[in-house]
C-alpha positions, 0 to 999 in steps of 0.5 A, spaced: 537 749 304 531 751 299 526 756 298 518 756 300 516 756 293 521 749 292 517 746 298 511 747 294 514 744 287 517 738 291 510 736 294 507 737 287 512 732 284 512 727 290 505 727 291 501 731 286 494 728 288 495 729 295 490 734 298 493 741 299 488 746 301 480 745 303 477 751 303 469 751 301 469 751 293 477 751 293 479 743 293 486 743 291 491 738 290 498 739 291 499 739 283 493 744 283 496 748 287 502 749 283 499 750 277 494 756 280 501 759 283 504 759 276 498 762 273 497 767 278 505 769 278 504 770 270 499 775 271 503 778 276 509 778 272 504 782 266 502 787 271 510 788 272 511 785 279 518 783 279 524 781 283 525 785 290 518 788 289 513 789 295 506 786 295 501 786 300 496 781 302 490 784 307 485 778 307 482 773 312 485 766 312 483 763 305 486 759 299 487 765 295 491 768 300 496 762 300 496 762 292 497 770 292 503 769 297 506 763 293 505 767 286 509 773 288 514 769 292 515 765 285 517 772 282 522 773 287 517 779 290 517 780 298 510 779 301 508 784 306 502 781 311 497 786 313 493 785 320 485 784 318 484 788 324 487 794 321 483 801 320 484 804 313 490 809 316 494 803 319 494 799 313 496 805 309 502 806 314 504 799 313 503 800 305 507 806 305 513 804 309 514 798 306 513 801 298 508 796 296 506 796 289 500 791 289 495 789 294 491 783 294 485 784 299 477 783 300 471 787 299 468 784 306 470 781 312 467 782 319 463 788 316 469 792 313 470 794 305 478 794 305 479 797 298 474 803 301 478 803 307 484 806 303 480 811 299 483 818 300 489 815 303 496 817 300 499 811 297 503 814 291 507 807 290 501 803 290 499 801 283 493 796 284 488 794 289 486 787 287 480 784 290 480 776 291 474 775 294 467 779 293 462 782 298 458 776 298 464 772 300 465 769 293 472 768 290 473 773 285 480 770 284 478 766 277 477 773 274 484 775 276 487 769 274 483 770 267 487 777 266 493 777 261 499 773 262 506 774 261 511 769 260 514 767 266 522 768 267 526 762 270 526 761 277 531 766 280 529 766 287 535 764 292 534 761 299 538 767 302 533 772 299 528 776 303 521 772 303 517 776 307 516 782 312 512 782 318 510 788 322 510 787 329 504 786 333 505 793 336 503 791 343 508 796 346 509 801 340 509 803 333 510 796 329 516 795 325 517 790 319 521 784 321 525 781 314 526 774 314 529 770 308 526 763 305 532 759 308 531 761 315 523 760 314 524 753 311 529 751 316 526 754 322 519 750 321 523 744 319 525 744 326 518 745 328 514 740 324 519 735 326 519 737 334 511 736 334 511 730 329 507 733 323 507 728 317 504 728 310 497 725 313 496 731 317 490 735 316 491 742 319 485 747 321 489 753 321 485 758 326 491 763 327 491 769 322 495 768 316 498 775 317 502 773 323 507 768 324 503 763 328 498 762 322 503 763 316 509 760 318 507 755 323 501 754 319 500 753 312 508 753 311 509 748 315 504 744 311 508 745 305 514 742 308 511 736 310 505 735 305 500 736 310 493 738 308 491 746 309 484 747 312 484 755 313 479 758 318 477 765 317 473 766 323 473 763 330 466 760 332 467 755 337 461 751 334 463 751 327 470 749 329 467 743 333 463 741 327 469 742 322 474 738 327 469 732 326 467 733 319 474 734 316 477 729 321 482 735 323 489 732 326 493 738 328 490 745 331 494 751 334 491 756 338 492 761 344 490 758 351 483 762 350 481 758 344 482 751 348 478 754 354 473 756 349 472 749 346 472 746 353 467 750 356 462 749 350 455 746 351 456 742 345 463 739 346 460 732 348 456 732 342 462 732 337 467 727 335 473 730 335 477 724 337 482 725 330 485 731 333 492 729 336 496 735 336 495 742 339 500 748 339 499 753 344 503 759 348 502 764 353 506 767 359 501 764 363 497 757 362 494 754 367 496 746 368 489 744 369 488 747 362 493 742 359 491 736 363 484 738 360 486 738 353 489 731 353 483 728 358 477 732 355 479 734 348 483 728 347 489 731 344 495 726 344 500 731 344 500 738 346 506 743 345 507 750 348 512 754 344 515 761 345 517 766 339 517 773 336 516 776 329 524 777 330 525 770 331 522 768 325 516 766 329 520 761 334 525 761 339 523 755 343 518 749 344 517 743 349 518 736 347 514 730 345 512 727 352 513 733 357 509 733 363 503 737 364 507 742 369 512 743 364 508 744 358 504 749 362 509 753 366 515 753 361 516 754 353 521 748 352 528 748 350 531 753 344 531 750 337 537 745 336 542 749 332 541 756 336 544 759 342 540 762 348 543 767 354 540 770 359 543 777 361 542 783 366 541 790 364 549 791 362 548 785 358 552 780 363 550 773 363 546 772 370 547 766 374 544 760 373 536 760 375 536 767 376 531 772 371 534 775 365 533 778 359 533 773 353 538 773 348 538 768 342 543 767 336 542 763 330 539 761 324 532 764 326 534 771 328 531 776 323 535 780 318 533 786 321 528 791 321 525 794 314 529 801 313 530 802 320 538 801 321 537 804 328 532 800 331 535 794 328 542 796 331 538 797 338 535 790 337 541 785 334 548 786 337 554 787 333 555 779 334 548 777 332 545 776 339 537 778 338 535 782 344 528 779 345 525 784 350 523 778 354 525 776 361 525 769 363 529 763 367 532 757 365 532 751 369 537 745 369 534 742 363 535 748 359 527 749 359 525 757 359 520 760 363 518 767 361 516 771 367 515 778 363 516 783 358 522 787 360 519 794 358 512 791 362 516 791 369 514 795 374 518 798 380 514 798 386 518 802 391 525 799 389 522 792 388 521 789 381 514 786 380 513 782 373 506 783 371 505 776 369 507 773 376 501 777 378 496 776 373 498 768 374 496 769 381 489 773 379 487 767 374 487 762 380 481 766 383 475 762 381 471 769 379 476 771 374 477 769 367 482 774 364 487 779 367 492 784 365 497 788 370 500 794 368 504 800 372 500 806 375 504 812 377 504 813 385 507 819 389 510 815 394 512 809 391 514 811 384 509 806 381 504 801 383 500 795 380 494 796 377 489 790 375 484 790 369 480 784 370 474 780 367 469 776 371 463 772 369 459 776 374 462 783 372 463 785 379 456 782 382 460 777 387 467 781 386 469 788 388 475 791 388 476 791 395 475 784 396 479 782 391 485 786 394 484 783 400 484 776 397 491 778 393 494 780 400 493 773 402 496 771 396 502 775 394 507 780 397 504 787 399 508 790 394 505 786 388 498 787 390 494 791 385 493 798 388 487 799 383 482 794 380 478 795 374 473 791 371 471 790 364 467 785 359 473 783 355 481 785 355 483 789 348 487 783 344 490 783 338 488 778 332 494 774 335 491 774 342 496 778 345 493 783 350 494 790 348 497 793 354 498 800 351 490 801 351 489 800 358 
């Protein structure tokens, strides 16, 4: 196996002049990127960052983010990613719990001054906050690179060393820090990039945030592994994305289903030549089959892949295969990664019968090393013989393809009947006047629990009323599944990785 850093050095040796990163004024070849990483690492070494230390990156997608990550990992330090939507207290909690010594951040993103947001927070172990982009959006990184430097120590990073700690999204509770190693990150995304057919001539527009596995590992790390060009995107604006695909001849782009739905509905879609786009990856519990078809037919994407994973599985559990039909891509999340094992079990941990729903357990090189400083939570999540309990409910068909039906914790028991919210959400999304839906449990004196639906509709209740929607549901699903309460919203609360934060509902 190898390390994340070695992937960079291998590309710099094999294809030194090939484009590595294109980000505004940053136009870096693979040799340029390797040189910048070495310089940044020597500055970090002078500051005192060393093997095993933790450093944080709290910034939007940009070239500087990647250089900081690789430079810290060059020294054997462990990267901690911070969600750009965090408020000061939330970021401080992550920094404290992960014992970060250095934080790389920006002065302004979406109107937030991140260093100012940390003012007054109790951060006894945080020694320096280093700004990598100023309030005017200009890079401050050259000033950092000009700081005093230390002689770099020999590379002593092993593939079994922890490379990063990514805190779970917190959609169902407090985030926990999942630790993964260099070797498993490289192995997982070698398998991933092989499956989706990425190659050295690809130009990858990374829409998903770098603080998440989708943007970091399935994004720029995948590019390093294949030698592809990285095009970071800090903010998703549909018109800008269409322009960039056309201008930069983008060939690969990931995104949640809503990303592609937004592009398809944009009035300027036909005015842009996006024929260079050949690969897209997406994932969700509910993807309309029509969306996959339109991604092929209207966006002209050759290959669309749906995948399933979680932070604790190094980002990937399964993914679809090249050539899968639209229905398979939309309704399943593919087969487990080669070399990994998967089980579906009941509440007692006993395998369920073929075709039956059960909690998904996975074992293999993609399972995290554990949660940072939380042995109890680790023991609850990973069995003594190495099975990761995902907390997701699914079914597996005769081909080995997995269909996610819901989060185990989200299951609603209505008068003794199990209701999986994703099933109700999928039905609701078939209504022509509903653009988004989330279903949660609501206490009920008679039945114990009933379902409650939170709905986004383009006309915000003018053409759709709660009573009318409940009547429609009664025609579409068993009565115990029908939402007893309907609430309309302008939008649903989603985190930066696209998940509905149901605890806010």
